[in-house]
C-alpha angles and dihedrals in degrees: 000000000000123000140163126228114219120193114195112210129180129173097220113093125150095205099036116021116214089009098168089058096047109134117246109180092325097317127097112250095240089054090052088054092049091048090056092046091052087063089063124081093265117140088220141355120217132180114219102209133187094203137051087226089066092046091052093046090052093047090054088063097039095257119142115236135173125207113236131183114288095221102065111136094215144015092253090058089052091049092050090056090047090054089055093047090051094045094235117177121239092247095056124102127233129186118213109216114185115243092229097060104092091160097051112147111241089212090060090054090053092047093053092048095048092045091057091047089055096047109067088171092065131075094196142023133202141160142251140177136201115278112247104203143026089239090059092048092053096042110106090205088065110080115217130201132200119207138203126229092283094048092256116146116258096177144343121214146164087222124089101272137210091040118213108225096191097045138049111243091258095048094046091050093048092048088056122233092230092055089054092049089247127137113262118244109263132217115218116234113213100234120113138193117204137185102233094231091057092045089056090052098042100078090054094055112105113257111260122237090231090051090055091046097049096027090230115135094199089069088071090067093050093045091057093048101260118138128229121204115212127210110208109211124196093218127063113233122250117272119283125218120250103138139032088257091055090050092053091050092052092045090058090057091059097050 
């Protein structure tokens, strides 16, 4: 199958100003992300930027970038404009790779794209992995997802789901979900595959009450009856970059 990787990148960041241009061993972070994505099976990799500075930084390293409007309220809006700028057909597939994931696994990108291609019943695809600690399960900054029998998303939440009625969180965790023949709690990984036609429609869908409550945009798709296929990977992805401390940790890996 053929698919395009789109990497949304905007300069505004409250915790890390000019984040896409942050230097990682002499290379802007968004370029590091694109270089990883190029190692996937994507037909092309394009950065969807909100600033000419990002476009120029990408060009200096041979990375394709398109300039989108600076006032998009979300990454999906930016990607929808990028699809129009690139002239992508509604039936094509794109994979949204976040611009702050310089350690993204190219194989994960491929898996998300191929999963969507194989699931004609789904408008989107994404990824998840088993949660490794009780602390992670209880952390509201860690988004969890619960799946059905076909690995289709039932719900995403910042809460500890699924909840164990007959155990406290600590006791259930210590007993071990696998030992009880129960599905492990899953951490959602923020990578998405979209059919281009759906991506063009998505920004126009009314915001969902659950989306506002949880502050999770993917709940809008579920609220309006669209299905999301989930690839469960055995390996947690490399760390993303949200803060100056995250950036320093990643920089040390490139020394």
